[in-house]
C-alpha positions in Angstrom: -18.3 17.4 -6.8 -17.2 21.0 -7.3 -14.3 21.9 -9.6 -12.2 22.9 -6.6 -12.9 19.7 -4.7 -11.9 17.7 -7.8 -8.6 19.6 -7.9 -8.0 18.9 -4.3 -8.3 15.1 -4.8 -7.1 14.6 -8.3 -3.9 16.4 -9.4 -0.3 16.0 -10.4 2.5 17.0 -8.2 6.2 17.6 -9.0 9.2 17.7 -6.6 12.4 19.0 -8.1 15.7 19.0 -6.4 18.3 21.5 -7.8 21.9 21.6 -6.7 23.3 25.0 -7.6 26.8 25.8 -8.6 28.4 28.1 -6.0 29.6 30.6 -8.6 26.2 31.0 -10.3 23.8 30.4 -7.4 22.5 34.0 -7.2 21.9 34.2 -10.9 20.1 30.9 -11.0 17.9 31.9 -8.0 17.0 35.2 -9.8 15.9 33.2 -12.9 14.0 30.8 -10.7 12.0 33.6 -9.1 11.0 34.8 -12.6 10.1 31.2 -13.6 8.0 30.7 -10.5 6.1 33.9 -11.0 5.3 33.0 -14.6 4.4 29.4 -13.8 1.9 30.5 -11.1 -0.1 32.2 -13.8 -0.6 29.1 -15.9 -4.2 27.9 -16.2 -3.4 24.4 -14.9 -1.0 25.5 -12.1 -2.3 25.0 -8.5 0.9 26.0 -6.8 4.6 26.6 -7.4 7.0 27.1 -4.4 10.7 26.8 -3.9 12.8 26.5 -0.8 16.5 26.9 -0.1 18.0 24.3 2.3 19.0 25.8 5.6 21.9 23.4 6.0 23.2 23.7 2.5 22.2 26.8 0.7 23.1 25.3 -2.7 20.3 22.8 -2.5 16.9 24.0 -3.7 13.6 22.1 -3.5 10.8 23.0 -5.8 7.2 21.9 -5.1 4.7 22.2 -8.0 1.1 21.2 -8.3 -1.0 21.0 -11.5 -4.6 20.0 -12.2 -3.3 17.0 -14.1 -0.3 15.6 -15.9 -1.3 17.4 -19.1 -1.1 20.7 -17.2 2.5 19.8 -16.2 3.3 18.9 -19.8 1.9 22.3 -20.9 4.2 23.9 -18.3 7.3 22.1 -19.7 6.5 23.4 -23.2 5.5 26.9 -22.3 7.5 29.8 -23.6 8.6 30.9 -20.1 9.8 27.4 -19.2 11.9 27.1 -22.4 13.2 30.6 -22.3 13.9 30.8 -18.5 14.1 27.2 -17.3 15.7 25.4 -20.2 17.8 28.3 -21.6 18.9 30.1 -18.4 18.5 27.9 -15.3 19.5 24.4 -16.5 22.9 25.4 -17.7 23.7 26.9 -14.3 22.9 23.8 -12.3 25.4 21.3 -10.9 22.6 18.7 -10.7 18.9 18.3 -11.0 16.3 15.6 -10.2 12.6 16.0 -11.1 10.0 13.5 -10.0 6.3 13.6 -10.8 3.6 12.2 -8.4 0.0 11.2 -8.9 -2.6 10.1 -6.4 -1.3 6.5 -7.1 2.3 7.2 -6.3 5.5 8.4 -8.0 6.1 8.3 -11.7 9.6 8.0 -13.3 11.7 11.2 -13.3 10.4 13.8 -15.7 
């Protein structure tokens, strides 16, 4: 099996739901764009996309894919995640839910 085929069948996915605060939504989205750009450059990252809900623009869904759970853990401890995600985005959110998924189903919230 090629390396790309292995990644296609064995990886770790994350779905995050953010609820933005109306007063800081634009600021949070600006930081999220920076975090997404940096995250896509991580060696274990296979995809990082985020979407704004068309019915409620304060709801954001983030879809992330990593080679494995260790790749996601490396993301969570990366300098860009701690300096942008933890320090800048999280304080601006009204709410956040993060769920990790493997080929065998969902894991508890991350």
